[in-house]
C-alpha atoms as an extended CHARMM CRD file, in Angstrom:
* protein
*
       126  EXT
         1         1  UNK       CA            278.8690000000       99.6270000000      -63.3390000000  PROA      1               0.0000000000
         2         2  UNK       CA            276.7300000000      102.0580000000      -65.3000000000  PROA      2               0.0000000000
         3         3  UNK       CA            276.0300000000      105.4700000000      -63.7730000000  PROA      3               0.0000000000
         4         4  UNK       CA            272.6750000000      107.1510000000      -64.0630000000  PROA      4               0.0000000000
         5         5  UNK       CA            272.7050000000      110.6310000000      -65.4740000000  PROA      5               0.0000000000
         6         6  UNK       CA            271.7510000000      113.6530000000      -63.3850000000  PROA      6               0.0000000000
         7         7  UNK       CA            268.8360000000      114.5820000000      -65.6900000000  PROA      7               0.0000000000
         8         8  UNK       CA            267.3930000000      111.0800000000      -65.2370000000  PROA      8               0.0000000000
         9         9  UNK       CA            267.5690000000      111.3870000000      -61.4480000000  PROA      9               0.0000000000
        10        10  UNK       CA            265.9420000000      114.8270000000      -61.5700000000  PROA      10              0.0000000000
        11        11  UNK       CA            263.1650000000      113.4750000000      -63.7650000000  PROA      11              0.0000000000
        12        12  UNK       CA            262.4710000000      110.7310000000      -61.2140000000  PROA      12              0.0000000000
        13        13  UNK       CA            262.4010000000      113.2910000000      -58.4110000000  PROA      13              0.0000000000
        14        14  UNK       CA            259.6740000000      115.1670000000      -60.2570000000  PROA      14              0.0000000000
        15        15  UNK       CA            257.6340000000      112.1620000000      -61.4450000000  PROA      15              0.0000000000
        16        16  UNK       CA            257.6230000000      109.9340000000      -58.3360000000  PROA      16              0.0000000000
        17        17  UNK       CA            256.0100000000      112.4280000000      -55.9370000000  PROA      17              0.0000000000
        18        18  UNK       CA            253.2620000000      113.1570000000      -58.4440000000  PROA      18              0.0000000000
        19        19  UNK       CA            252.5150000000      109.4260000000      -58.7450000000  PROA      19              0.0000000000
        20        20  UNK       CA            252.2240000000      109.1250000000      -54.9750000000  PROA      20              0.0000000000
        21        21  UNK       CA            249.9050000000      112.1270000000      -54.7940000000  PROA      21              0.0000000000
        22        22  UNK       CA            247.7850000000      110.7590000000      -57.6330000000  PROA      22              0.0000000000
        23        23  UNK       CA            247.1930000000      107.5560000000      -55.6760000000  PROA      23              0.0000000000
        24        24  UNK       CA            246.0990000000      109.3630000000      -52.4890000000  PROA      24              0.0000000000
        25        25  UNK       CA            242.5050000000      110.3250000000      -53.3060000000  PROA      25              0.0000000000
        26        26  UNK       CA            241.7390000000      107.0220000000      -55.0090000000  PROA      26              0.0000000000
        27        27  UNK       CA            242.8150000000      104.9790000000      -52.0050000000  PROA      27              0.0000000000
        28        28  UNK       CA            241.0600000000      107.4290000000      -49.6800000000  PROA      28              0.0000000000
        29        29  UNK       CA            237.8290000000      106.8260000000      -51.5650000000  PROA      29              0.0000000000
        30        30  UNK       CA            238.3380000000      103.0800000000      -51.3490000000  PROA      30              0.0000000000
        31        31  UNK       CA            239.0560000000      103.3200000000      -47.6090000000  PROA      31              0.0000000000
        32        32  UNK       CA            235.9240000000      105.3700000000      -47.0400000000  PROA      32              0.0000000000
        33        33  UNK       CA            233.8210000000      102.9480000000      -49.1010000000  PROA      33              0.0000000000
        34        34  UNK       CA            235.2360000000      100.0080000000      -47.1290000000  PROA      34              0.0000000000
        35        35  UNK       CA            234.3820000000      101.6740000000      -43.8160000000  PROA      35              0.0000000000
        36        36  UNK       CA            230.8740000000      102.4820000000      -45.0100000000  PROA      36              0.0000000000
        37        37  UNK       CA            230.3490000000       98.8700000000      -46.1110000000  PROA      37              0.0000000000
        38        38  UNK       CA            231.6570000000       97.5160000000      -42.8030000000  PROA      38              0.0000000000
        39        39  UNK       CA            229.4560000000       99.9280000000      -40.8610000000  PROA      39              0.0000000000
        40        40  UNK       CA            226.3410000000       98.7190000000      -42.7190000000  PROA      40              0.0000000000
        41        41  UNK       CA            227.2730000000       95.0730000000      -42.2100000000  PROA      41              0.0000000000
        42        42  UNK       CA            228.0440000000       95.6530000000      -38.5300000000  PROA      42              0.0000000000
        43        43  UNK       CA            224.7460000000       97.4710000000      -37.9350000000  PROA      43              0.0000000000
        44        44  UNK       CA            222.8280000000       94.7160000000      -39.7540000000  PROA      44              0.0000000000
        45        45  UNK       CA            224.5400000000       92.0520000000      -37.6170000000  PROA      45              0.0000000000
        46        46  UNK       CA            223.7700000000       94.1000000000      -34.5010000000  PROA      46              0.0000000000
        47        47  UNK       CA            220.0780000000       94.3140000000      -35.4320000000  PROA      47              0.0000000000
        48        48  UNK       CA            219.8710000000       90.5640000000      -36.0980000000  PROA      48              0.0000000000
        49        49  UNK       CA            221.5880000000       89.8270000000      -32.8020000000  PROA      49              0.0000000000
        50        50  UNK       CA            219.1450000000       92.0940000000      -30.9580000000  PROA      50              0.0000000000
        51        51  UNK       CA            216.2950000000       89.9260000000      -32.2770000000  PROA      51              0.0000000000
        52        52  UNK       CA            218.0150000000       86.6420000000      -31.3230000000  PROA      52              0.0000000000
        53        53  UNK       CA            220.6120000000       87.4070000000      -28.6400000000  PROA      53              0.0000000000
        54        54  UNK       CA            221.2660000000       83.7490000000      -27.7520000000  PROA      54              0.0000000000
        55        55  UNK       CA            221.9830000000       82.6300000000      -31.3300000000  PROA      55              0.0000000000
        56        56  UNK       CA            225.6460000000       81.5510000000      -31.3540000000  PROA      56              0.0000000000
        57        57  UNK       CA            225.9900000000       81.9760000000      -35.1280000000  PROA      57              0.0000000000
        58        58  UNK       CA            224.6830000000       85.5650000000      -34.9520000000  PROA      58              0.0000000000
        59        59  UNK       CA            226.9480000000       86.2740000000      -31.9820000000  PROA      59              0.0000000000
        60        60  UNK       CA            229.9810000000       85.0690000000      -33.9350000000  PROA      60              0.0000000000
        61        61  UNK       CA            229.0120000000       87.1040000000      -36.9880000000  PROA      61              0.0000000000
        62        62  UNK       CA            228.5350000000       90.2270000000      -34.8600000000  PROA      62              0.0000000000
        63        63  UNK       CA            231.8260000000       89.7370000000      -33.0090000000  PROA      63              0.0000000000
        64        64  UNK       CA            233.8220000000       89.0380000000      -36.1720000000  PROA      64              0.0000000000
        65        65  UNK       CA            232.3530000000       92.0190000000      -38.0280000000  PROA      65              0.0000000000
        66        66  UNK       CA            232.7710000000       94.2380000000      -34.9740000000  PROA      66              0.0000000000
        67        67  UNK       CA            236.4170000000       93.2960000000      -34.5130000000  PROA      67              0.0000000000
        68        68  UNK       CA            237.0940000000       93.9640000000      -38.1870000000  PROA      68              0.0000000000
        69        69  UNK       CA            235.1040000000       97.2210000000      -38.2930000000  PROA      69              0.0000000000
        70        70  UNK       CA            236.7320000000       98.4410000000      -35.0810000000  PROA      70              0.0000000000
        71        71  UNK       CA            240.2180000000       97.6590000000      -36.3590000000  PROA      71              0.0000000000
        72        72  UNK       CA            239.5760000000       99.2640000000      -39.7510000000  PROA      72              0.0000000000
        73        73  UNK       CA            238.1800000000      102.3610000000      -38.0030000000  PROA      73              0.0000000000
        74        74  UNK       CA            241.2060000000      102.5820000000      -35.7270000000  PROA      74              0.0000000000
        75        75  UNK       CA            243.6850000000      102.2550000000      -38.5870000000  PROA      75              0.0000000000
        76        76  UNK       CA            241.7730000000      104.2990000000      -41.1660000000  PROA      76              0.0000000000
        77        77  UNK       CA            243.7010000000      107.0490000000      -42.9300000000  PROA      77              0.0000000000
        78        78  UNK       CA            240.4380000000      108.7960000000      -43.8750000000  PROA      78              0.0000000000
        79        79  UNK       CA            239.1600000000      109.3420000000      -40.3280000000  PROA      79              0.0000000000
        80        80  UNK       CA            240.7230000000      112.0190000000      -38.1350000000  PROA      80              0.0000000000
        81        81  UNK       CA            242.3240000000      110.7650000000      -34.9030000000  PROA      81              0.0000000000
        82        82  UNK       CA            239.6140000000      112.4030000000      -32.7980000000  PROA      82              0.0000000000
        83        83  UNK       CA            237.0000000000      110.3200000000      -34.5890000000  PROA      83              0.0000000000
        84        84  UNK       CA            238.7080000000      107.0150000000      -35.2890000000  PROA      84              0.0000000000
        85        85  UNK       CA            239.8460000000      106.1610000000      -31.7610000000  PROA      85              0.0000000000
        86        86  UNK       CA            236.5300000000      107.0980000000      -30.1530000000  PROA      86              0.0000000000
        87        87  UNK       CA            234.5950000000      105.1830000000      -32.8330000000  PROA      87              0.0000000000
        88        88  UNK       CA            236.7960000000      102.0990000000      -32.5860000000  PROA      88              0.0000000000
        89        89  UNK       CA            236.6040000000      102.0840000000      -28.7890000000  PROA      89              0.0000000000
        90        90  UNK       CA            232.8020000000      102.2760000000      -28.9370000000  PROA      90              0.0000000000
        91        91  UNK       CA            232.6710000000       99.3440000000      -31.3900000000  PROA      91              0.0000000000
        92        92  UNK       CA            235.0950000000       97.2700000000      -29.3250000000  PROA      92              0.0000000000
        93        93  UNK       CA            233.0380000000       97.8410000000      -26.1740000000  PROA      93              0.0000000000
        94        94  UNK       CA            229.9750000000       96.4820000000      -27.9680000000  PROA      94              0.0000000000
        95        95  UNK       CA            231.9560000000       93.4490000000      -29.1440000000  PROA      95              0.0000000000
        96        96  UNK       CA            233.3190000000       92.8140000000      -25.6430000000  PROA      96              0.0000000000
        97        97  UNK       CA            229.7690000000       92.7820000000      -24.2280000000  PROA      97              0.0000000000
        98        98  UNK       CA            229.0480000000       89.7630000000      -26.4360000000  PROA      98              0.0000000000
        99        99  UNK       CA            232.5110000000       88.1690000000      -26.2780000000  PROA      99              0.0000000000
       100       100  UNK       CA            234.5490000000       89.4960000000      -23.3270000000  PROA      100             0.0000000000
       101       101  UNK       CA            237.5680000000       87.4120000000      -24.3600000000  PROA      101             0.0000000000
       102       102  UNK       CA            237.7730000000       88.5430000000      -27.9970000000  PROA      102             0.0000000000
       103       103  UNK       CA            241.5240000000       89.0860000000      -28.4810000000  PROA      103             0.0000000000
       104       104  UNK       CA            241.2990000000       91.7690000000      -31.1940000000  PROA      104             0.0000000000
       105       105  UNK       CA            238.7310000000       93.8760000000      -29.3630000000  PROA      105             0.0000000000
       106       106  UNK       CA            240.5430000000       93.4790000000      -26.0430000000  PROA      106             0.0000000000
       107       107  UNK       CA            244.0220000000       94.2660000000      -27.3590000000  PROA      107             0.0000000000
       108       108  UNK       CA            242.9760000000       97.1950000000      -29.5500000000  PROA      108             0.0000000000
       109       109  UNK       CA            240.7000000000       98.7450000000      -26.9230000000  PROA      109             0.0000000000
       110       110  UNK       CA            243.5040000000       98.4720000000      -24.3630000000  PROA      110             0.0000000000
       111       111  UNK       CA            245.8220000000      100.1670000000      -26.8610000000  PROA      111             0.0000000000
       112       112  UNK       CA            243.3370000000      103.0220000000      -27.4590000000  PROA      112             0.0000000000
       113       113  UNK       CA            242.8690000000      103.5190000000      -23.7210000000  PROA      113             0.0000000000
       114       114  UNK       CA            246.6520000000      103.5790000000      -23.3420000000  PROA      114             0.0000000000
       115       115  UNK       CA            246.8840000000      106.2610000000      -26.0490000000  PROA      115             0.0000000000
       116       116  UNK       CA            244.2990000000      108.4290000000      -24.2850000000  PROA      116             0.0000000000
       117       117  UNK       CA            246.1240000000      107.9790000000      -20.9650000000  PROA      117             0.0000000000
       118       118  UNK       CA            249.5310000000      108.8060000000      -22.4700000000  PROA      118             0.0000000000
       119       119  UNK       CA            248.1070000000      112.0580000000      -23.8310000000  PROA      119             0.0000000000
       120       120  UNK       CA            246.5400000000      112.9010000000      -20.4670000000  PROA      120             0.0000000000
       121       121  UNK       CA            243.0870000000      112.8550000000      -22.0950000000  PROA      121             0.0000000000
       122       122  UNK       CA            239.9200000000      111.4820000000      -20.5090000000  PROA      122             0.0000000000
       123       123  UNK       CA            238.8710000000      108.0700000000      -21.8040000000  PROA      123             0.0000000000
       124       124  UNK       CA            235.5180000000      108.3490000000      -23.6220000000  PROA      124             0.0000000000
       125       125  UNK       CA            232.6770000000      106.7870000000      -21.6600000000  PROA      125             0.0000000000
       126       126  UNK       CA            230.9720000000      105.6910000000      -24.8630000000  PROA      126             0.0000000000
């Protein structure tokens, strides 16, 4: 078995953290761009659905985009906790108005409500 030298280990200790830090802003920018894109798509689907509320295809598109946008908002590393949970809950409530049985919106909104309750915080009305 070959042993690694102490200088090699020290070099890794210096280089690895800098690589991790270098990736942070780039992925943060990508996360923010993804959220912005999802928000635009969600709002466009919402507008189309408002014009044709009985259209099953538009309902499905709205629900699918809303579930994805809500989940991405909730899990986003670029949004502060105060913003992401409130935003996701608002999105999920809109989705549940169209599809009350949507499993993603139901499960994630229940989880957000549980988080608010565990912290002794009031659950946002909307």
